[in-house]
C-alpha positions in Angstrom: -26.3 -38.3 -21.5 -23.1 -37.8 -19.5 -20.5 -40.4 -19.0 -17.9 -40.0 -16.3 -14.5 -41.6 -16.7 -12.2 -42.6 -13.8 -8.8 -41.0 -13.9 -6.1 -43.6 -13.5 -3.8 -41.3 -11.5 -0.7 -42.8 -13.2 2.0 -40.9 -15.0 1.1 -42.5 -18.3 -1.0 -39.6 -19.3 1.9 -37.2 -19.0 3.9 -38.5 -22.1 6.8 -36.5 -23.4 4.8 -34.8 -26.1 2.1 -33.7 -23.7 4.7 -32.6 -21.2 6.3 -30.5 -23.9 2.9 -29.0 -24.6 2.5 -27.9 -21.0 5.9 -26.4 -21.0 5.1 -24.4 -24.2 1.8 -23.2 -22.8 3.5 -22.1 -19.6 5.9 -20.0 -21.6 3.2 -18.5 -23.7 1.1 -17.7 -20.6 3.8 -15.5 -19.1 2.5 -12.0 -18.5 -1.1 -12.8 -19.7 -4.2 -11.7 -17.9 -6.8 -14.2 -16.8 -8.7 -13.4 -20.0 -5.6 -14.0 -22.1 -5.0 -17.3 -20.4 -8.5 -18.4 -21.2 -8.0 -17.5 -24.9 -4.8 -19.5 -24.8 -6.7 -22.5 -23.5 -9.3 -22.2 -26.3 -6.5 -22.1 -28.8 -4.7 -25.1 -27.3 -8.0 -27.1 -27.2 -8.5 -26.6 -30.9 -5.0 -27.1 -32.0 -4.0 -30.1 -29.9 -7.3 -31.8 -29.1 -9.4 -31.2 -32.2 -12.0 -28.9 -30.6 -13.9 -27.0 -33.3 -15.6 -24.8 -30.8 -14.9 -23.8 -27.2 -16.2 -21.6 -24.5 -14.9 -20.8 -21.0 -17.2 -19.9 -18.2 -17.0 -18.6 -14.6 -19.5 -19.1 -11.8 -20.9 -16.1 -10.0 -23.1 -16.5 -7.0 -25.9 -14.4 -8.3 -25.8 -14.8 -12.1 -24.7 -18.5 -12.2 -22.4 -19.7 -15.0 -21.5 -16.8 -17.4 -19.5 -17.2 -20.6 -16.2 -15.2 -20.4 -14.4 -16.4 -23.5 -15.4 -18.1 -26.7 -13.7 -19.7 -29.8 -15.5 -20.8 -32.9 -19.2 -20.6 -33.6 -20.4 -19.4 -30.1 -22.6 -22.5 -29.9 -23.3 -22.0 -26.2 -23.8 -18.2 -26.4 -21.9 -15.0 -26.6 -19.5 -13.5 -24.1 -21.4 -12.4 -21.0 -24.4 -14.7 -21.7 -25.6 -17.2 -19.0 -25.4 -20.9 -19.8 -28.5 -23.0 -20.1 -29.6 -25.0 -17.0 -28.7 -28.3 -18.7 -25.2 -27.1 -19.7 -24.6 -25.6 -16.3 -25.5 -28.9 -14.7 -22.8 -30.6 -16.7 -20.2 -28.1 -15.6 -21.3 -28.5 -12.0 -20.8 -32.2 -12.2 -17.4 -31.8 -13.8 -16.4 -29.4 -11.0 -17.6 -31.8 -8.3 -15.7 -34.8 -9.8 -12.7 -32.6 -10.7 -12.4 -34.6 -14.0 -13.1 -34.0 -17.7 -16.4 -35.4 -18.8 -17.7 -36.4 -22.2 -21.4 -35.8 -23.1 -23.1 -37.3 -26.1 -24.6 -34.7 -28.5 -26.1 -36.8 -31.3 -29.7 -35.5 -30.9 -28.7 -32.0 -30.0 -29.7 -30.0 -33.1 -28.3 -26.8 -31.5 -24.7 -28.3 -31.3 -25.0 -30.4 -34.5 -27.4 -28.7 -36.9 -26.7 -31.1 -39.7 -27.6 -34.0 -37.5 -23.9 -35.1 -37.4 -23.7 -37.5 -34.4 -19.9 -37.9 -34.6 -19.3 -35.1 -32.1 -18.7 -35.1 -28.4 -19.2 -32.2 -26.0 -16.5 -32.1 -23.3 -16.8 -30.3 -19.9 -13.3 -29.5 -18.6 -13.1 -28.2 -15.0 -10.5 -25.7 -13.9 -9.8 -27.0 -10.4 -6.6 -26.6 -8.3 -6.2 -27.8 -4.7 -10.0 -28.1 -4.4 -10.5 -24.5 -5.6 -12.8 -24.0 -8.6 -11.6 -21.3 -11.1 -14.2 -21.9 -13.8 -14.7 -24.6 -16.5 -14.7 -25.0 -20.3 -16.9 -26.6 -22.8 -15.4 -28.1 -26.0 -17.1 -29.5 -29.1 -14.8 -32.2 -30.5 -15.2 -34.4 -33.5 -14.8 -38.0 -32.6 -13.2 -38.6 -35.9 -10.2 -36.5 -34.8 -9.2 -39.0 -32.2 -10.4 -41.4 -29.6 -12.3 -40.6 -26.4 -10.5 -43.1 -24.3 -9.0 -42.8 -20.8 -5.8 -41.3 -22.0 -7.6 -38.4 -23.5 -9.8 -37.9 -20.4 -6.7 -37.8 -18.3 -4.9 -35.3 -20.5 -7.9 -33.0 -20.6 -8.3 -33.3 -16.9 -4.6 -32.5 -16.4 -4.9 -29.6 -18.9 -7.8 -28.1 -16.9 -5.8 -28.4 -13.7 -2.7 -26.9 -15.3 -4.8 -23.9 -16.5 -6.4 -23.5 -13.1 -2.9 -23.0 -11.7 -2.2 -20.5 -14.4 -5.4 -18.6 -13.7 -4.7 -18.6 -10.0 -1.2 -17.2 -10.5 -2.7 -14.5 -12.9 -5.3 -13.6 -10.4 -2.7 -13.2 -7.6 -0.5 -11.1 -10.0 -3.4 -8.9 -10.9 -4.1 -8.4 -7.2 -0.5 -7.5 -6.5 -0.4 -5.2 -9.5 -3.7 -3.5 -8.6 -2.5 -3.1 -5.0 0.7 -1.5 -6.2 -1.1 0.8 -8.5 -3.4 1.9 -5.6 -0.3 2.4 -3.4 1.4 4.5 -6.1 -1.7 6.7 -6.5 -2.0 7.2 -2.7 1.5 8.3 -2.1 1.4 10.5 -5.2 -1.7 12.2 -3.8 0.0 13.0 -0.5 1.3 16.6 -0.9 4.4 16.1 1.2 7.6 14.6 -0.3 8.0 10.8 0.2 11.0 8.8 -0.8 11.7 5.0 -0.3 15.2 3.4 -0.7 16.6 0.0 -0.1 19.4 -1.1 2.2 22.0 0.1 -0.3 20.6 3.6 -0.4 19.1 3.2 -4.0 15.7 4.7 -4.6 12.8 2.2 -5.1 10.0 4.7 -5.0 9.6 8.5 -5.0 6.3 10.3 -5.0 5.4 12.9 -7.6 5.5 16.0 -5.3 9.2 15.3 -4.6 10.0 14.3 -8.2 8.3 17.6 -9.4 10.5 19.5 -6.9 13.5 17.9 -8.5 12.2 18.5 -12.0 12.5 14.8 -13.0 9.9 12.2 -13.7 9.7 9.6 -10.9 10.6 6.7 -13.2 13.9 8.3 -14.0 14.9 8.4 -10.3 14.3 4.7 -9.5 17.6 2.9 -8.8 19.6 6.1 -8.3 21.4 6.7 -5.0 19.4 8.8 -2.6 22.5 10.8 -1.6 23.1 11.8 -5.3 19.4 12.7 -6.0 19.0 14.9 -2.9 22.5 16.4 -3.2 23.3 15.8 0.4 26.4 14.6 2.0 24.9 13.9 5.4 26.7 13.8 8.7 29.5 11.5 9.8 28.4 7.9 9.8 25.3 8.7 7.7 26.0 5.6 5.5 24.3 5.3 2.2 21.5 7.7 3.1 21.9 11.1 4.6 18.3 11.0 6.0 18.9 7.8 8.0 20.0 7.9 11.6 21.3 5.3 14.1 18.9 6.8 16.6 15.5 5.2 17.0 13.8 8.6 16.9 15.5 9.5 13.6 17.2 12.8 12.7 16.6 15.5 15.2 15.7 19.0 14.0 15.1 20.3 10.5 17.2 19.2 7.5 18.1 21.6 4.7 17.7 19.9 1.4 16.8 22.6 -1.1 17.8 26.3 -0.8 14.3 27.3 0.2 13.2 24.3 2.2 13.8 23.0 5.7 12.3 19.5 6.3 11.5 17.5 9.3 12.1 13.9 8.5 9.9 11.0 9.6 11.5 7.6 9.0 9.9 4.1 9.0 11.8 0.9 8.3 10.0 -1.8 6.4 11.5 -5.2 7.4 12.9 -6.5 10.6 16.5 -6.3 9.7 18.9 -4.5 7.3 19.0 -7.3 4.7 18.7 -6.8 1.0 14.9 -6.6 1.2 14.8 -4.0 3.9 13.5 -0.6 2.8 13.4 2.8 4.5 10.5 5.3 4.0 11.2 8.9 4.6 8.4 11.5 4.8 9.6 15.1 4.5 7.5 17.9 6.0 8.6 21.4 4.9 8.7 23.6 8.1 10.5 26.6 6.6 7.4 28.8 7.0 6.9 27.7 10.6 10.6 28.2 11.4 10.4 31.7 9.9 7.3 32.5 11.9 9.0 31.2 15.0 12.1 33.4 14.3 9.9 36.5 13.9 8.0 35.7 17.1 11.3 35.2 19.0 12.7 38.5 17.8 9.5 40.3 18.8 9.3 38.5 22.2 12.9 39.2 23.0 12.7 42.9 21.9 9.9 43.8 24.4 11.4 46.2 26.9 9.1 45.1 29.8 9.5 41.7 31.4 7.5 39.0 29.7 7.2 35.3 30.4 5.2 32.1 30.0 4.6 29.6 32.7 2.5 26.5 33.1 -0.5 26.3 35.6 1.9 25.0 38.3 4.0 28.1 38.0 7.1 26.5 36.3 8.7 29.0 33.9 8.5 28.0 30.2 9.8 31.1 28.5 11.2 34.5 29.6 12.5 37.4 27.7 15.9 39.2 28.3 14.1 42.2 29.9 12.7 40.1 32.7 16.1 38.4 33.3 17.7 41.9 33.6 14.9 43.2 36.0 15.4 40.2 38.3 19.2 40.2 38.1 19.7 36.9 36.1 22.5 36.7 33.6 20.3 34.8 31.0 16.7 33.7 30.4 17.8 30.1 30.8 18.5 30.7 34.5 14.9 31.9 34.9 13.6 28.7 33.3 14.7 26.8 36.4 12.4 28.9 38.7 8.8 28.6 39.7 6.7 31.8 39.7 4.7 30.9 42.8 7.5 29.3 44.9 10.6 31.3 43.9 9.6 34.7 42.4 6.7 35.7 44.7 8.2 35.3 48.2 5.2 36.5 50.3 2.6 33.8 51.0 -0.3 36.2 51.2 0.5 37.7 47.7 1.1 34.2 46.4 -2.3 33.1 47.6 -4.1 36.0 46.1 -2.4 35.5 42.8 -3.3 31.8 42.7 -6.9 32.5 43.7 -7.2 35.3 41.2 -6.0 33.1 38.3 -8.5 30.4 39.4 -11.4 32.8 39.3 -10.6 34.4 35.9 -8.5 33.9 32.8 -7.0 37.4 33.0 -5.5 39.7 35.7 -4.6 43.3 35.0 -2.5 45.6 37.2 -2.1 42.9 39.9 0.3 44.3 42.5 3.0 41.8 43.5 6.4 41.8 45.1 9.0 39.8 43.1 12.3 38.5 44.5 15.5 39.2 42.6 18.3 36.7 42.3 20.3 38.5 45.0 17.3 38.4 47.4 16.3 42.0 47.0 12.6 42.8 46.3 11.0 44.5 43.3 7.5 46.0 43.4 5.8 45.2 40.1 2.4 45.2 38.4 1.5 41.9 36.7 -0.7 41.5 33.7 -1.6 37.8 33.5 -3.6 36.1 30.7 -4.4 32.4 30.5 -3.5 30.8 27.1 -5.3 27.6 26.5 -4.6 25.0 23.8 -7.4 24.5 21.3 
């Protein structure tokens, strides 16, 4: 038999001793997981409310009410067990009313094997702002105190208080879990990543960059990024040599280590440069690409015959020094202002054959053409043209 009691809603239930208890429990719950908070509740129920046995349960859509923590003789089952249908019904009622409920246990041989009728089973809901976070069952000796309205109010308030603690612990665990996943993700990225605050102090550095520096990431947190990277930066670089006043960030590669040239990609977290603003720098080492480009440039420029690249419209993209000399230009840069079809092939008939030939095939060999030099004189040449397509 269950008896529901109406909570008065007055502040009488929060007497100074009970308020001091809540403050003490709040302090003891600091840093605890949800499981730890439930163990704290079981201990408080026994110490301050005379509960000889306790269990905390959570509701799962498929399994129903499952026991997650126990204290005492495990009268309702062991951790992970499902509650009986009758017990689950009492918890459901307590959740719906949002109040602690006392249930007579006199004839229940399971709860009172010696036939002792001076015990009460109490269902305490963990409800906060209409959200259920579980419930508890307590076996309490009536000889340890009265089961009057004050006790009902205090147990109801205790359940609400622990619901708030559970909610905060759940949010903290979510934040911590998200942070751990974020740390694992950026550590798994092979390129160096560094994050600093508005003062230029490091708040996160991934393992590839920390390994390059030969220091554990934890020992670099809080240190100035300028000091860690050993960079002075340009004029007006501020706290961070990798930051730039330009929206597109630093142009060109940055030399950080003796054997590395990095392209820097910067993202600002936050809408302003307040204390909470953070800058994320992703560093991509392009030293090998730069070296390959240097070797290609040396090879291209050393060719003794004229060589050039142009787009399909004929606009010059690259030209080597030999071609500039052949056509009488002082530098390759002057040639880049010209168009192959409009400026360098003066005869319309030859121009038409060249355009048609390139439209029919990707390669022309020994194509006779008359080119016009800068001074207007003509040069008879053989063109070898190959179309280079992007993959």
